[in-house]
N, C-alpha and C positions, 0 to 999 in steps of 0.2 A: 736270442734274437729270433724274430719271426721272418723267414725267407719268403713266405707267400705274400704277394702284393696286395691281395684283397682280404687277407685274414685280419682278425681282430688283434689289436696290440697285445703283446704278451706281458703279463705282470712280472714283477721281480721275483715273486714266490714261484711262479711257473718256470721261469728261467733257471732259478736255483734248483728246483726239483729235476729238471731235464739234465742240467749239468752234472748233478750228483748221480743220476741214474746212468749217464754215459760213463762216468768214472768207475762206477761199480761194475759195469759190464766189462770194462777193460781190466780191472783188478781181478775179477773172477777168472778171466782167461789166464792171467799171470799166475794166480794161485794154483790152478790146475797144472800149468806147465811146470812149476817148481816141484809140485808133489810128484809128478811123473818121473822126475829125475832121481828120486829116492836117495838123495844125498843127505847124510846126517847134518852137515853144516848148514843146510837150508831149512831144517825142521823148525827152528825158532822163528825164522822169518815168515814161514808159512802160517804158523800159529798166530803171529802178530797180525799178518794181513787179514786172515779170516776174522779175527776179533774186531779189527778196525772196520771191516766191511759190515759186520753185523751191527756195530754201534751206529755207523753212518746210515745204514738202511732203516734202523729204528727211528733215528732222528728225522730222516727224510719223510717217513710216513706221517709224522706229526705236523709237517708243514702244510698249512691250509692256504688256499688262495682267496678266501673271502675276507681277509683282513682282521679276523677275530681270533687270534691265536692265544690271547691272554685273558685272564680273569678280571683284570683291572686296567683302566685307561692309562694309569701312570706307571705301568710295569716297565722297568728298565729304561725309564725316561730320564732325560736331563731336565731338571726342574728349576725354575727361577723363583726365588722367594724374595719379595719386596719388603723393605722395612716399613712397618705400619706408620710410625711417626717420624719418618725421615726419608731421605732420597736414596739410601743405599740398597743394595741387593746382593744376594749370594746365589751360587749355583750348587745344587745338590743332585747327586746322581742316585737314582733308586736302583739298587742292585737286586731287587726282588720283584716278584709278581704278587703284590699285596697292596692294600690300602695304606695311604700315608696321611699324616695330619695336615690339615689345611693351614693351621697357624702353629708356629713354633717359637720358643723362647731360646735365645742364645745370648748368654751374658745378661745385660740389662736391656737388650733390644728384642722387640717382637717382630716377627716376619710372617707374611701371608703369601701363599702360593699364587703366583701370577700364571694362571692356567694357559692363556693364549700363547705364552712364550715357551711352552714345553717343547722339547726337541727329542728326537729319537725314533725308535729305541736304540740303545747302545748295550751290547752284551758284554762289554768290559769297560772298565773305568776310562771315560773319554779324556785322555790326558792332553789332548789338543785344546781343551777348554779349561779355564781356571776354576776347577771344581774345588770347593772348600770342605764339603761334607758329603757323607754317603749314608743312605738309608740301608740298614742291614736287619736281618732276622736274628735276634739274640738266641743263644743257647739257653737251656733251662738254668744252668749255673749263672749265666750273665743276667737273666731275668731276676732271679732271686737275689743276686748281689745288689742290683739296683733297687729292688723293692725293700730289702732290709735296710739299705742306706736311707731310704725315705722314711721308713718306720722309726728308725733310730732318731732321725732329725725331728720327726713329729713329737716323739716322746720328750726329747730335749726341750722343745718349745712349749710343752704342755698342751699340745693340740689333740692328743689322744691318750687314753688311759694306758699305763704301762702294761697291765695284764692283758688288755685287749690287743695291744700291739704285739705282745709276745705270742699270742695265739694266731696272729696273722702273718708273722715274719716268714714262715716257711710254707705259706699257702700259695702255691704256684697258680692255682685257678683264680684267686683274688687278684694277684699281680697281673695276670693276663687280662683280667676285666678292666684294668686301668691302662691297658695298651702297652705294658712294659715289654711285650714281645718285640715291639718295634723299637729299634735303636738308631739313633742319629750319631754317627761317629765323625769327630773332628779329624780330618786328614793330617793337619799340622801337628796335633798333640797325640793322636791315636786314642783319645779318650771319648767316652760318650758325653753328649752335651748335658744330659740330666745330672751327671756327676759334677760337671763343671758349674752348672747353674746352682746346685745346692752348696757347693764349696764357696762360690762367689757370694751367695746370699748370707752364708754364715759369717763371712768376713766383713761385708759392707753393710748388711742390714740384718743382724741376727734375730730380730723379733718378727720379721715378716718375709719368710722365704717363699720361693716358688716350689711347693712340695711336689706338684705334678706338672712339670714344665712343658710337656708336649700334649696336654689334654685338649 
């Protein structure tokens, strides 16, 4: 809070920074007092407090007051995706500071990001909202697993030469060029939606699958 009547309003980031600095000053005095006692049973707590202070100090230094802390506008945002050919919508939380697809396919439905309804940022899953999916950054193993699944399906349908697919199956760079680093996880099933889309396509329409569902 700003106690000066004629001062400019204090931003949330500035208030956070000041509160963290006040806490750090208090904790620094506590650490010095504990260390001065030279008691063995306090050693672990001292180490813990010092480590905590260092982590929080580093985090506080990165807080900017200009509102441009992230590399992408949708970083950590709660995103509404509207059904393209219907009235439905879903809530997707972006757990990362990274670009996300504007259009996604889930099952037989196509959704489009409704940018004006974006909320946040949220730095943990906003459980007070009915979030159904989460954008995540996949590990190398998860990227290749999804990519190999796509290659196998393409070969099965005759969309790609088996020898060419074989040479591409373990190519992480190619997989990333198709945006397979970005994963959309279904919170209900715990599975990635591209896996679910390919599985559904195989069952309902085996001759015309969505090979690259979030392109």
